[in-house]
Structures are given as structure tokens and as C-alpha cells.
C-alpha positions as CSV (number, residue, x, y, z in Angstrom):
1,M,196.8,101.0,90.1
2,A,195.1,103.2,92.7
3,S,191.4,103.5,92.3
4,T,190.1,107.0,91.8
5,P,187.8,108.4,94.5
6,P,184.1,108.7,93.6
7,H,183.1,112.1,92.4
8,S,179.8,113.9,93.1
9,S,177.5,114.5,90.1
10,G,177.1,118.1,91.3
11,P,177.8,120.5,94.1
12,R,176.8,119.2,97.4
13,I,176.4,120.8,100.9
14,A,176.8,118.7,103.9
15,D,173.8,118.6,106.3
16,P,174.5,119.8,109.9
17,K,175.4,117.0,112.3
18,K,172.9,118.4,114.9
19,P,169.6,120.2,114.3
20,R,170.0,123.9,114.7
21,K,168.5,125.3,117.8
22,D,166.1,128.3,117.8
23,R,168.1,131.1,119.5
24,T,165.8,134.0,118.5
25,H,164.9,134.7,122.1
26,W,168.5,135.8,122.6
27,L,167.9,138.3,119.8
28,Y,164.9,139.8,121.6
29,I,166.9,140.1,124.8
30,A,169.8,141.7,123.0
31,V,167.5,144.3,121.4
32,I,165.9,145.2,124.7
33,I,169.4,145.7,126.3
34,A,170.5,147.8,123.3
35,I,167.4,150.0,123.6
36,I,168.1,150.6,127.3
37,A,171.8,151.3,126.6
38,G,171.0,153.7,123.8
39,V,168.5,155.7,125.9
40,A,171.1,155.8,128.7
41,L,173.9,157.0,126.4
42,G,171.6,159.6,124.8
43,I,170.8,161.1,128.2
44,I,174.2,160.9,129.8
45,A,176.4,161.8,126.8
46,P,174.3,163.4,124.0
47,G,177.3,164.4,122.0
48,V,178.7,160.9,121.9
49,A,175.3,159.4,121.2
50,K,174.9,161.5,118.0
51,Q,178.2,160.0,116.8
52,V,176.8,156.4,116.8
53,E,173.9,157.2,114.5
54,F,175.8,155.5,111.7
55,L,175.0,152.1,113.3
56,G,171.3,152.7,112.7
57,T,171.9,153.9,109.2
58,F,174.1,150.9,108.4
59,F,171.3,148.5,109.6
60,I,168.6,150.3,107.6
61,K,170.8,150.1,104.4
62,L,171.0,146.4,104.9
63,I,167.2,146.2,105.2
64,K,166.8,148.3,102.1
65,M,169.2,146.0,100.2
66,I,166.9,143.0,100.8
67,I,163.5,144.8,100.2
68,T,163.1,144.3,96.5
69,P,163.8,140.5,96.3
70,V,161.6,140.0,99.4
71,I,158.7,141.8,97.8
72,F,159.2,140.0,94.4
73,C,159.4,136.5,95.8
74,T,156.5,136.8,98.3
75,I,154.1,138.3,95.7
76,V,154.9,135.7,93.0
77,L,154.4,132.8,95.4
78,G,151.5,134.6,97.1
79,I,149.6,134.7,93.9
80,G,150.1,131.0,93.6
81,S,148.7,130.5,97.0
82,V,145.7,132.6,96.1
83,R,145.1,130.5,93.0
84,S,145.4,127.3,95.0
85,A,142.9,128.5,97.6
86,A,140.4,129.9,95.0
87,A,140.6,126.6,93.1
88,V,139.2,124.7,96.1
89,G,135.8,126.2,95.5
90,K,133.4,128.5,97.4
91,A,135.2,128.3,100.7
92,G,138.5,129.4,99.3
93,G,137.0,132.2,97.3
94,L,134.9,133.6,100.2
95,A,138.0,133.3,102.5
96,L,140.1,135.3,100.1
97,I,137.5,138.0,99.7
98,Y,137.1,138.3,103.5
99,F,140.9,138.4,104.1
100,V,141.5,141.2,101.7
101,T,138.5,143.2,103.0
102,M,139.5,142.8,106.7
103,S,143.2,143.5,106.1
104,T,142.4,146.6,104.1
105,F,140.0,147.7,106.9
106,A,142.7,147.1,109.5
107,L,145.2,149.1,107.5
108,T,142.6,151.9,107.3
109,I,142.0,151.8,111.0
110,G,145.7,152.2,111.6
111,L,145.9,155.2,109.4
112,L,142.9,156.8,111.1
113,V,144.2,156.3,114.6
114,G,147.7,157.5,113.6
115,N,146.3,160.7,112.1
116,I,144.1,161.3,115.2
117,I,146.8,160.9,117.9
118,E,149.7,162.0,115.7
119,P,152.4,159.9,117.5
120,G,155.9,161.3,117.1
121,S,154.7,164.9,116.5
122,G,157.1,167.5,117.9
123,L,160.2,165.3,117.8
124,N,161.7,166.9,114.7
125,I,164.2,164.1,114.1
126,E,166.3,165.2,111.2
127,P,166.9,162.7,108.4
128,S,170.5,161.7,107.8
129,E,172.5,162.9,104.9
130,E,172.4,159.4,103.4
131,A,168.6,159.6,103.4
132,V,168.6,163.0,101.7
133,S,171.1,161.8,99.0
134,H,168.9,158.8,98.5
135,L,165.9,161.0,97.9
136,V,167.8,163.0,95.2
137,G,168.9,159.8,93.6
138,D,165.4,158.4,93.4
139,A,164.1,161.7,92.0
140,T,166.4,161.4,89.0
141,H,164.7,158.1,88.1
142,S,161.4,159.7,87.6
143,T,160.5,159.7,83.9
144,G,156.9,160.7,83.6
145,G,156.6,164.0,85.3
146,G,153.7,164.8,87.6
147,G,150.0,163.8,87.7
148,L,148.3,160.5,87.0
149,S,150.1,160.1,83.7
150,G,153.5,160.5,85.3
151,M,152.7,158.0,88.0
152,L,151.6,155.4,85.4
153,L,154.7,155.9,83.4
154,D,156.9,155.6,86.5
155,I,155.3,152.2,87.3
156,V,156.7,150.7,84.1
157,P,160.5,150.1,84.5
158,T,162.9,150.9,81.7
159,T,163.9,147.2,81.5
160,F,162.8,144.1,83.3
161,F,165.7,144.2,85.7
162,S,166.1,147.9,86.1
163,A,163.4,148.0,88.8
164,F,165.6,145.8,91.0
165,V,168.7,147.8,90.2
166,T,167.2,151.2,91.1
167,G,165.2,149.8,94.0
168,N,161.9,151.4,92.8
169,I,159.3,149.5,94.9
170,L,156.3,150.4,92.6
171,Q,158.1,149.0,89.6
172,V,159.1,145.8,91.5
173,L,155.5,145.4,92.5
174,A,154.4,145.7,88.9
175,V,157.0,143.2,87.6
176,A,156.1,140.7,90.4
177,L,152.4,140.9,89.7
178,V,152.9,140.4,86.0
179,V,155.3,137.4,86.6
180,G,153.0,135.9,89.2
181,F,149.9,136.0,87.1
182,V,151.6,134.9,83.9
183,V,153.2,131.9,85.6
184,Q,149.8,130.8,86.7
185,T,148.6,130.7,83.1
186,L,151.4,128.3,82.2
187,G,149.9,125.5,84.2
188,S,152.2,122.7,85.1
189,Q,154.9,124.2,82.8
190,G,155.1,127.1,85.2
191,E,155.9,124.9,88.3
192,P,159.7,124.9,87.7
193,I,159.6,128.7,87.6
194,L,157.7,128.7,90.9
195,G,160.2,126.2,92.3
196,F,163.1,128.5,91.4
197,V,161.4,131.5,93.0
198,A,160.7,129.4,96.1
199,H,164.4,128.4,96.4
200,L,165.4,132.0,95.9
201,Q,163.0,133.0,98.6
202,K,164.6,130.6,101.0
203,L,168.0,132.2,100.3
204,I,166.6,135.7,100.7
205,F,164.9,135.1,104.0
206,K,168.0,133.3,105.3
207,I,170.0,136.5,104.5
208,L,167.3,138.5,106.2
209,G,167.5,136.3,109.2
210,W,171.3,137.0,109.4
211,I,170.8,140.7,109.0
212,L,168.3,140.7,111.9
213,W,171.1,139.6,114.2
214,L,172.6,143.0,113.7
215,A,169.3,144.6,114.9
216,P,170.7,145.3,118.4
217,L,173.4,147.5,116.9
218,G,170.9,149.3,114.7
219,A,168.5,149.8,117.6
220,F,171.3,151.1,119.9
221,G,172.6,153.6,117.3
222,A,169.2,154.9,116.3
223,M,167.9,155.2,119.8
224,A,171.0,156.8,121.2
225,A,171.1,159.4,118.4
226,A,167.3,160.1,118.7
227,V,167.5,160.6,122.5
228,G,170.7,162.6,122.1
229,K,169.0,165.0,119.7
230,S,165.5,165.2,121.1
231,G,165.9,164.1,124.7
232,W,163.6,162.0,126.8
233,S,160.6,163.0,124.7
234,V,161.5,160.3,122.1
235,V,161.0,157.6,124.7
236,V,157.7,159.2,125.7
237,Q,156.4,159.3,122.2
238,L,157.4,155.7,121.5
239,G,155.4,154.8,124.7
240,V,152.4,156.7,123.3
241,L,152.7,154.7,120.0
242,M,152.9,151.4,121.9
243,L,149.9,152.3,124.1
244,A,147.8,153.5,121.1
245,F,148.7,150.3,119.2
246,Y,147.6,148.0,122.0
247,L,144.4,149.9,122.5
248,T,143.6,149.9,118.8
249,C,144.2,146.1,118.7
250,I,141.9,145.6,121.7
251,I,139.1,147.7,120.0
252,F,139.6,145.8,116.7
253,I,139.2,142.4,118.4
254,F,136.3,143.2,120.8
255,V,134.4,145.7,118.7
256,V,135.1,145.1,115.0
257,L,135.6,141.3,115.0
258,G,133.0,140.9,117.8
259,L,130.3,142.7,115.8
260,V,131.1,140.8,112.6
261,L,131.0,137.5,114.4
262,K,127.7,138.3,116.2
263,I,126.0,139.6,113.1
264,F,126.8,136.7,110.8
265,T,126.9,133.7,113.2
266,G,125.2,134.9,116.4
267,L,128.2,133.7,118.4
268,N,129.9,135.7,121.2
269,I,133.5,136.9,120.8
270,L,134.2,136.6,124.5
271,S,133.1,133.0,124.5
272,L,135.4,132.3,121.6
273,L,138.4,134.0,123.2
274,K,137.8,132.0,126.4
275,Y,137.6,128.8,124.4
276,L,141.0,129.7,122.8
277,G,142.5,131.0,126.0
278,R,145.4,128.4,126.2
279,E,146.4,129.2,122.7
280,F,146.5,133.0,123.4
281,L,148.8,132.3,126.4
282,L,151.0,130.2,124.1
283,I,151.2,133.0,121.5
284,F,151.9,135.6,124.2
285,A,154.8,133.4,125.4
286,T,156.3,132.9,122.0
287,S,155.3,136.2,120.2
288,S,154.2,134.1,117.2
289,S,150.8,133.0,116.2
290,E,152.3,130.2,114.2
291,S,153.0,128.3,117.4
292,A,149.3,127.8,118.0
293,L,148.3,126.8,114.4
294,P,147.9,123.0,115.1
295,N,145.8,123.7,118.2
296,L,143.6,126.2,116.3
297,M,142.8,123.7,113.5
298,R,141.9,121.0,116.0
299,K,139.8,123.3,118.1
300,M,137.9,124.7,115.1
301,E,137.0,121.2,114.0
302,H,135.9,120.4,117.5
303,A,133.7,123.5,117.5
304,G,131.7,122.3,114.5
305,V,133.6,123.6,111.5
306,D,134.0,121.0,108.8
307,K,137.6,119.7,108.3
308,S,137.7,120.8,104.6
309,T,136.9,124.4,105.6
310,V,139.4,124.4,108.4
311,G,142.1,123.1,106.1
312,I,141.5,125.8,103.6
313,V,140.8,128.9,105.7
314,V,143.4,128.5,108.5
315,P,146.6,128.1,106.5
316,T,145.5,130.6,103.9
317,G,144.6,133.1,106.7
318,Y,148.0,132.8,108.3
319,S,149.4,134.3,105.1
320,F,146.7,136.7,104.0
321,N,144.7,137.7,107.1
322,L,147.2,139.6,109.2
323,D,145.0,142.2,110.9
324,G,147.4,143.0,113.7
325,T,150.3,143.4,111.4
326,A,148.2,145.7,109.1
327,I,147.4,148.0,112.1
328,Y,151.1,148.0,113.1
329,L,152.3,148.9,109.6
330,T,150.2,152.0,109.1
331,M,150.5,153.4,112.6
332,S,154.3,153.0,112.6
333,A,154.5,154.7,109.2
334,I,152.5,157.7,110.5
335,F,154.7,157.8,113.6
336,I,157.9,157.9,111.5
337,A,156.5,160.6,109.2
338,D,155.5,162.8,112.2
339,A,158.7,162.2,114.1
340,M,160.8,163.2,111.1
341,N,158.6,166.3,110.6
342,M,157.7,165.1,107.1
343,P,154.0,164.2,107.3
344,M,152.4,162.5,104.3
345,D,149.4,164.0,102.6
346,I,146.3,161.9,102.0
347,G,147.4,160.9,98.5
348,Q,150.7,159.6,99.7
349,Q,149.0,157.7,102.6
350,I,146.6,156.0,100.2
351,G,149.5,155.1,97.9
352,M,151.4,153.6,100.8
353,L,148.2,151.8,101.9
354,I,148.0,150.1,98.5
355,V,151.6,149.1,98.5
356,M,151.4,147.6,102.0
357,I,148.2,145.7,101.1
358,I,150.0,144.0,98.3
359,A,153.5,143.7,99.8
360,S,152.3,142.2,103.2
361,K,150.7,139.2,101.6
362,G,152.6,135.9,101.7
363,A,155.3,137.0,104.1
364,A,153.9,135.6,107.3
365,G,155.9,133.5,109.8
366,V,159.3,135.1,109.0
367,S,160.9,137.4,111.5
368,G,161.8,140.7,110.0
369,A,159.3,140.6,107.1
370,G,157.2,143.2,108.8
371,L,160.1,145.7,108.9
372,A,160.8,145.0,105.3
373,T,157.2,145.6,104.4
374,L,157.2,148.9,106.4
375,A,160.3,150.0,104.7
376,A,158.8,149.2,101.3
377,G,155.7,151.2,101.9
378,L,157.7,154.2,103.0
379,Q,160.2,154.0,100.2
380,S,157.4,153.9,97.6
381,Q,156.1,157.3,98.7
382,K,158.9,159.1,100.6
383,P,162.3,157.3,100.5
384,E,163.8,159.7,103.0
385,L,161.5,158.3,105.7
386,V,163.1,154.8,105.4
387,G,165.8,155.8,107.9
388,G,163.0,156.2,110.6
389,V,162.4,152.5,110.5
390,A,165.3,152.1,112.9
391,F,163.4,154.1,115.6
392,V,160.3,151.8,115.4
393,M,162.6,148.7,115.3
394,G,163.5,149.6,118.9
395,I,160.0,148.9,120.1
396,D,159.0,146.3,117.5
397,K,159.6,143.4,119.8
398,F,157.3,145.0,122.4
399,M,154.5,145.2,119.9
400,S,154.9,141.7,118.4
401,E,152.7,140.0,121.1
402,A,149.7,142.3,120.2
403,R,150.3,141.7,116.5
404,A,150.3,137.9,117.0
405,L,147.3,137.9,119.2
406,T,145.2,140.1,116.9
407,N,146.3,138.0,113.9
408,F,145.2,134.8,115.7
409,A,141.9,136.2,116.8
410,G,141.2,137.3,113.2
411,N,141.9,133.9,111.8
412,S,139.7,132.1,114.4
413,V,136.8,134.4,113.6
414,A,137.4,134.0,109.8
415,T,137.1,130.2,110.2
416,L,133.7,130.4,111.8
417,L,132.5,133.0,109.3
418,V,133.5,131.0,106.2
419,G,132.0,127.9,107.8
420,Q,128.7,129.8,108.3
421,W,128.7,131.2,104.7
422,T,129.5,127.8,103.1
423,G,127.1,125.8,105.3
424,T,129.9,123.8,106.8
425,L,129.4,125.1,110.4
426,D,127.3,123.2,112.9
427,K,126.1,126.3,114.7
428,E,124.3,124.3,117.5
429,R,127.5,122.4,118.3
430,A,129.5,125.6,118.1
431,R,127.2,127.2,120.8
432,Q,127.6,124.1,123.0
433,V,131.4,124.1,122.7
434,L,131.8,127.8,123.3
435,S,129.5,127.6,126.3
436,G,131.5,124.8,127.8
437,Q,128.9,122.1,127.5
438,L,131.2,120.1,125.1
439,P,134.7,120.9,126.4
440,Y,137.7,120.3,124.2
441,V,140.0,117.5,125.4
442,P,143.6,118.6,124.9
443,A,145.8,116.4,122.7
444,E,149.2,115.2,123.8
445,D,151.0,117.8,121.7
446,D,148.7,120.8,122.6
447,D,150.3,123.9,124.0
448,K,153.7,123.2,122.6
449,P,155.6,125.3,120.1
450,G,154.1,123.7,117.0
451,D,154.6,123.9,113.3
452,F,152.7,123.3,110.2
453,R,154.1,119.8,109.6
454,R,151.7,118.3,112.2
455,S,148.9,118.8,109.7
456,P,149.0,116.8,106.4
457,S,147.0,119.6,104.8
458,V,149.6,122.3,105.3
459,E,153.1,122.7,104.1
460,N,154.9,125.3,106.1
461,P,158.1,126.4,104.4
462,A,158.9,128.9,107.2
463,Q,159.6,125.9,109.6
464,D,160.3,123.2,107.1
465,R,162.0,124.7,104.1
466,L,162.2,128.4,105.0
467,Q,159.5,129.4,102.5
468,P,157.2,131.7,104.4
469,T,154.1,131.3,102.2
470,P,151.7,128.6,103.6
471,Q,150.3,126.4,100.8
472,V,147.1,124.4,100.8
473,D,147.5,120.8,99.8
474,L,144.4,120.3,97.7
475,D,144.7,116.5,97.7
476,S,144.5,116.3,101.5
477,Y,141.1,117.7,101.8
478,T,137.8,116.8,100.2
479,V,135.6,119.8,99.9
480,A,132.0,119.3,101.0
481,P,129.7,119.6,98.1
482,E,127.8,122.9,97.9
483,K,124.1,122.6,98.7
484,P,121.8,123.3,95.8
485,E,120.0,126.5,95.8
């Protein structure tokens, strides 16, 4: 009698025979080629260029499809990361307060600069029919009328799942916040729920990664149609946006961060930037601040910051202290509103600011999360503006370096500040290190595309398990006892 083959106890998926290679650099090249081709088509054949607008609309609809689960997962897990950091003690609490304050300040700076220079004004890019119909559809979901009472009533969804069905971002935010905080009150019983959300997040960001491979088509269609309708002025205004963004990031690093660092620690921002020069070059080459995280942790410890503080502040900052991304989000939103001749009033800008503050937390390290957050902020106030994300997408790759460099500078300053406030910074050693008297000796794996797995204190899902919310391993660090008053 033939023996029956063994059966699996459950569904199984075979692991790939070879590790998957990172091919995202080809995506960057493809987007650049698509932008150039779109501009050329718009100038040479404007009539034909207008006909390919559907490619941009198609890509934006894919992004909109994924917005609500992205926001829900990142907020629920982000709240868990906040609780983990806050549970560590004074260092975690001070770090979180500083991160929220500086991110809000950076978002506000982006709004101010955007309103001053008014990038995109005069383009008069008309919204597509799909965007108009979407606006009418969203208007039918309003239940509370106008005013504050109407806004409060609209935040509450009809059912738990209706927010996800209708795509109402404010309602999704409300549900995610409630779920995130309630799960934390369950203690260890809530861990399976967080595990499910983490696995769901892996799936969602994998889908987002696949969608991004269609970005060249979307960039080509949107850029060709925009140039076909408005001419060369579209390219000029996009250049103005890029230049203004780079200048704003430079001012933020050297003036804002420099003053904060000087006032609280007495250290010089120029000396710090020189000390981290090799890491800045690495980030510029990879367009990602995550590549320099192991080096930053080693160099901050060498500069006199206690290991416990470094292990808390750096991984948490990579998820919550995204100053460059904050500036990019608000400036891009103002550009889209001006370019589509539908500027937002101050109330709508503040509302969008609040949504972006919440929605941007916990989505670091994943390509495309910035576009999803930008679309979420616009959809929460003016859904018809979401179609304009395709125009910004065309220059997104060109601004990624400035975003990453600003994020990295902000996290390095934050580590020194929290060390000073908690008494875990050896200021005299920091001065000697930054002045070059105690030079840092590079490790063997310095200046290589790194990941969070090199540090036992950090679990980086973006590299390891595709979960983009860095978590602090509380057992790997012993917090220095607080000095008595």
C-alpha cells in the first residue's frame, strides 16, 4: 500500500531561493526619464500630451486606494512605539515632546514659506473630471452641516468600517487613534492585536511598493498633460518649488537647529555637521537617512552621549522626528493648491497641518509613504486637490536628498539635546570630539548601506520584516538612573 505524502498543517509559502536585490535605483532613473519625456511631449505635441493625462489619474487613484489602511496601521503601531519610548523614563518622554514640537514647527515653517512665495500660482491647472466627481461624492457623506458642531459630527463614522469604505481620512484617523490607545490599555492581551496590525502593515506597504513601480507612467502622464495645458511655465514653477524647499531646509538646519543646539548645549552646529560629514555623503548617495543609522548611533556614543539615551532617542527619532519630510509635505500641498487655482484658507491649512502631524508618524523608512501622507492631508480638506499629487511626484525624487539630510541633522541634534536634558551627555568630551581632539575611528562596516539589524536595541521592520515603525527594545538598554534633585 502506497504511503500518503505528508501534508502541511497550514498554508505555506516557499521562501525565495535567492535574496531579493534592491532595484529601487532603477525606479528613480525611470521616473527622471519619464519626466523628461513628458515635458518633451507637452512642448512638441500639446494635443497628444493632454490625452495621456489618464495615466496620472490612474496612478493617483491607486495611491488613494491605499491611503486609509496606511494611515490606520501606522497610527496604531505608532502609538505603541510612543508608549514604549515613554515607558523608558525621562529620556523617552523628553524625546517625544521634542519630536512633536520640532515636527510641528517644521510643518509650520513649510506653510509660511509656501504662503510667502506662492509656488504654482498662475498655472491654473484644471482638476480632472474624476476629481470633481470625487468631491461631489465626498460632499454627500457630510452629515453634520457646517461649523464646529458639523465638523465634530463628521469625525465620527456611521459604523466602525464605514470610514474605510468611504475613504474619509478624518474618520479613519479617529478610529485609528481610538484603537491604538485602547489596545495599549489591554496590556499583554493586546499584543496579538498589534501583531495582526503589524502583519497587515507588511502587506499594505508591499502593495504600496508595487504601486510605486507604476510611478514613471503616472509622472509621464501628469507632466505631459500639465506642460501641454500650461506650457513651459509648469517646469519653471516646479523649479521654484525645489529651490525654495532646498533653501528652507538649509535655513532650518543652520538657523533653527543651530540656535537650539547652541542655546541648550553650547555646541556648534557646523562642528557637528563636519563630524557627521561621511554620513551626510552616504545619505546623499542613497537618498535615505536609514542607511546611516548604525553610524549615527556609534558616533553619538563616541561624542559622549550615554548608550541608553542613544538607544532610545535615535530609533524613535527616525519615526517621529522627520523635520525635512514635514517641510516637504506642507510646501508641496501649498504648491498643489496654488497650481490648481484652489488655494486653501487658513482654517483648511491648519486642519491639513493637524492631519499631517498625526498621519506622518510611524511611516518612516518606506518609499512612497510621503506621497500617501501628502494625499491624506489634501483629501481631508479638499479631495479635488489629490489629483495634483501627480505633479509633485515628478520632482519628489529630486527633493528626497534634502529631506533625508534634514531628517538626519534633526535626529543628531535631538540626541545631544536629550542627553543634555537628562544629564547623560559628557559635554567636555563632546567638545573635544567635535573639535577633532578625539577623532572617531571608523568601524569596518561604516559608510555602507546599513540597516537597523546591526544594533541589538533596534528592530527595523522596514528592512527586516517590512514594518516601517522602528521599535525600541526595552530589554537591550539599561537606563541610567536619574540624578536626585
